C-alpha positions, 0 to 999 in steps of 0.5 A: 311104804304102805301099811299092812304090807307083810314083814320082810323077815322071818320064816318063809319071807323072801327079800325083795332083792331075791332073784332066780339065782338066789335062794331064800335066807330067812332072817337075813334082813334085820329090823333096822335094815328093813326099816331103812329099806322101807324108807329108801323104797318109799322115797324111790321115784320108780314104782315097786310092787312085791306080791306072791302068786296069790296076789297078796301084797308083800311090799308096795311103795307110794310111787307104784300106788300113785302110778296105778291110782290104787292103795295097797289094800286095793291091789291085794288080790287084784289081777294085773289085767284090771289095771292094764290098758285094754289094748295092752292086756293080751300082749302083757298077759302072754309075755307074763305067762311065758316068762313065768313058765321059764322063771325068767325076768322080763321087761315090757312097755305098757300102759297102766290105767287108773280107776278114773280112766286115765292112763300112763305109759311105763317101762315095767321090769318083772322078776320072780322070787324062787324057792330052793327048788327054783320054783316061782313064789312071788313077783317083783314089779318095778315100773318107771313112768315114761309117759313124757318120753313116749309122747316125745317119741310119738311126736318125733315119729309123727313129725318125720312121717308128716315131712315124708308124706308132705314131700312124697304126696305133694302134687308138685315136685320139690327140689333144691340146688346148691349155690352154683345151681347144681341140683342136690335133692329132688322128690321121688315124684320126679321118677314117677313123672319122668322115669329118671332116677332122682339120684341121676337128676342130681348129676345134671341129668335132669336136662335130659328129661326136658323137651329138646326144643326147651333145653337151651331156653331153660339153661339160659334162664337158670344160669341167669337166675344163678348169676343174679340171685333173682327168683326164677319162674318159667315153663317148659315141657318134660318128657313124661314116659316119652310124651311131652307135658308142660310144667311150671318151674319156680325157685328162690334162693336162701341167702346168708346174713351177707346176702350170699346165696346158700341154697336154691329151693324150687318146685315143678308144677304140672300145668299141661291141662291148663295150657291145653285149656288156655289154647282151647279158650283162645280157639273158643274166643275166635269162634265166639267172635265169628258167631257174634259178628254173624249175629250182628253183635258189636265187639270191643276187644281189649288186649291188656298185655299189649294195651291194644283195643279193637272195635268191630265194624258193627260196634262202630256202626251201633255207636254211630261212629266213622269206620275209621274211628280210633278205639279209646275209652274217651271216645266211647265215653263221649257218646254215652249220655252224661247221666249214664257215664258213671255206669261206663266208668264203673264198668271200666274201673271194675274190668281193669281192677282186681274184680274177681268176677269173670263176667259183667253186664251193664245197660246204658244210653248213648247219643249217636253222633251220626244222627243224634238219636238216643239208643239203649245199649246192653253190653256183656263182657268177659275177663280172661286171665292167665294161669298166674291170675294176670288179666290178659283180655277183656271181651265185650259185646254190645246189643241195641235193646232200645225197643225193649226199653220203651216205657209202654212195653216195659210195663206190660212185659213186667206185669206178665213176664218173669224178669230173670228169664223173660218168659211168662210168669205164673199169673200170666201162664195160669191165665193162658191155661184157663183160656186154653181150657175154655176154648178147647173143643169137645173131644180135643186134648191138652197136655200140661207139663210141669218141669223142675230143674234138678240141680239149681240149689246145688249150683247156687250153693257151690258155684254161686247165684250168678250161675243159678241165674244163668241156668234159669235163663238158659233153660227158659231159652231152650224150653222155647226152642224145644217145644216150639212156638205153638206151646205156651211156656211159663216160669211158675217160680223158683226152679219150676216151669210149665208148658201147655201142649196142644195138638199132641195126642195123649198117647204121644205126650210122653215120647214128645216130652222125652225128646224135648228133655234130651234137648234141654239136657245139654250142659253149658259153660259158666265161669270155667264150670260145666253146668247141668241143665237136667230137668224132671217132668210131670204131665197131666191130660185134659180132660182125663185128669182134670177139667179145671186149671187147678185140677190139672196143676195138682195132677201134674204136680203129683206126677212131678213129685213121683218123677223126682222121687223115682225117675229123675231126668224123665217124664212121669204121666199122672195116674190116679194111684199117684194121688194115694202115693202122695198122701202116703208120703204126707202120712210118712212125714207126719209120723216121722215128725211125731217119732222125732218129737217124742224121741221114739227113734232108736238104734238097733245094731246088726253084727258084722262077722269076720268070715275067716274067724266067725267072730264079731268085728263090728256093728252097723247101727240101723234106725228103728222107731217104736210105735205104741200099737205096732211095736218096733218099726223099720225105716221103710215106714217113714222113708219119705222123711229121709228126703226132707232135709230138716227131718233127716237131720233131726232123726240123724241127731237123735240116732247119733246121740243114742249111739254115742250113749250106747258106746259110752256105756259099753266102754264103761262096762268093759265090753270088747270094743268094735267099730260101729257103722253109722249111716249118713243120708244124702240129704245131710250132706246139703247141711253146713257144719256136717263135720261138727254135727257128727263129731259133737255127740261122740266128742262130748261122751268121750267115744274115740272117733276111731271106733266110728265108721261112716257109711255113705251111698253112691248117690252122695258121690254123684253130687255136683260139688265134688271138691267140697265133698272130698274135703268133708270126707277127708276131714272125717278121715283125718279125725280118725273116722273110717269111710264105707261106701254102701250098696256098692255097684247099684248106683252110677259111681265110677271107679274114679270116685274110689280114687277121689274120695277116702274110702276104706270099706266097700259094702257089696249090696245084698242084691248081688249076694242073694243070687250068688252062684258060681256061674251067675252074673252076680257072682262075677260082679262080686268077684270083681268087687272083691278083686278091686277092693284088694287092689285098692287096699280096701276092706270088703263087707258082703250084706244080706248073707242068709245062707251057708253057701253064700258065706262059703263062696264069699270066704273062698273069694277072699271077702273079709266080712259079712252081715245078714240074717245068717248071723243075726238081724238088727238087735237092741243095744242090750242084746248087742252088748250080750253078743259082743261079750260072747263074741257070737261065733258065726255058728251060734245063730243065736241072735233074733231077727229084727 
């Protein structure tokens, strides 16, 4: 027992065991009995606390002190809310007051929290000691530590939920059958796909869902598997709501120690799109074969399934072989010069091995038997695999490139052309530009156009550099076709190309280039991917924008930069004002670097308000930076920095660290917790290790991830590598972060993105809210967004709310939350803390703008 506890006997004392049905009997516990009782209670494995209604400790044992991490003296006068977990206080306090009014005991499971922040789950029983009139005089609390049991229960529930979600949400249909082959269990997705109740499927009605043409074959294969105990793998069509779709069924048996089948386990996988794609691929192959023959290319077709080779007549002619020659690798090897046979052997080995690349190229020399002439041959090949990964076909084309390989032409070509694309390189194009400027008659015009591929880096990062190289080659070839033989073209380096136009009037340059950009934009296929060839162009005119090659290049480069920032996929013609914009961008970048270096970047917080209660339900952290002369500045003054990957990440790291510090401080001070939204720029998603970088500052400071909301714009969803983005957002979601889609409706994200990505919150852009009248188009858009969000079980936040009429309209339409100057601007952390403590009802209008 704790020293300093009040005596258990004597006038006015109440025995701990006294209940609502007993009255006090002073002196009923002798001194010896009291000492024995104290010893018993001190050794009890449950915590016991007896206090009067003034919170004076009458009795407490060591177990209770250990549970709450406080001594008897520390418990004296301390309200129970002080050592109750914040999430349990309201529920516990409400129950206590209700039972106190009735003078009836009660039980509750809650968490006690210790001064060091650790908490433990307890089963708590509270009873009241009554006076003769039945009025409560003191409370007796008995607490049992149930932390281990609670964690075990939580683990069991999580395991059950995990199993249920694994089965219900898996794209495959899981099923099982008994040893005789009768289906005994099938996942609920069976009903979603076929419309047949899973219970009916267990009574052999699953055969009714199979296409009639596939029933007999399926039954026969299943019966053979059951009889032999061998795994089964076959495809058939299911009638999905009346329409047939191809599925792949696989199953394997579970056997006992004697090898007897106990049960079958299988899955059904939807492969309909794959089958359609394979058929389309076969059709494409035939078209390719015809096109190659028309172009005079030789074709070598190898059927790996049936071990059959076919050589086209053009192929045999190029090799100098008789039209009656029987195709074989040995025959092909015999015409290759000995020095290059290892190349063909390596090609053959790779083609028939497990090499994962679908395409291959090799150039080698042959000596034709017909005339003994040595020729250079370039071969390009493609591997075609089945859905199982098995090699089915190898298709090779051959082209005579002898003239291209002559020494004199190769030296000249290498010096003046880009090796990858085959078009003039920078030095050669610059020479052509200077020559054209020098030879242009007075009064004539030239147009210099710089083009920048918009998605080369993303393609290199997501599909691979082979795809990026193919993009560059394809774009260069189309560039020649789009601008014609009169235009000089070149690759200046990386993803930048140039075109010099003559004979096109200045007022028609934009229209001329715009038509060419449309022709260049057609996507192409590479290794199963659809690749985008969109480019942005900047143009400058001679002599209006420069009289030298250097001046024209600088002017066109400035126009290209403006186009990349404002008009991607279009052409921008140079204007003198653009030069000032470029200088302003440079200034922004310099200012941003100083702000990062001197730790001037700080978060300001704008409250989010619940429209139904008027209370603060969240904060959005907005970037601000401190200028020694101008004071706190907004992000628009350094906007260019958000497009720079290095600066964007540096500013984001600074913001995340400050936000984590502020939240940790609020937690320590007992500030009512609300989620804090953090904005992620599109540039940050190009950085590897994004998840670790975002989670690290909050993990280090012990801030729960559940209190963080990540805001992304529609621009992020429009990237090329959607699978990688979806995986990244799913990882954030699994950690407990909420995902909000900012500025919804202003970009080009489709409704498909709302299904593909784990979005929890939709934020209505302020441009729709500012003109919110019942009859306006903006109101119709807002109504549609709110309705959509409700159907998708997403929360809705309206941004830029500045008028009571706007807030009332949004509330009537069922919008959940709002933020804007009607409630508060962005405020520093200290002011935000004050708002959180006050709750800041919507009618207060007490927060300053920032």
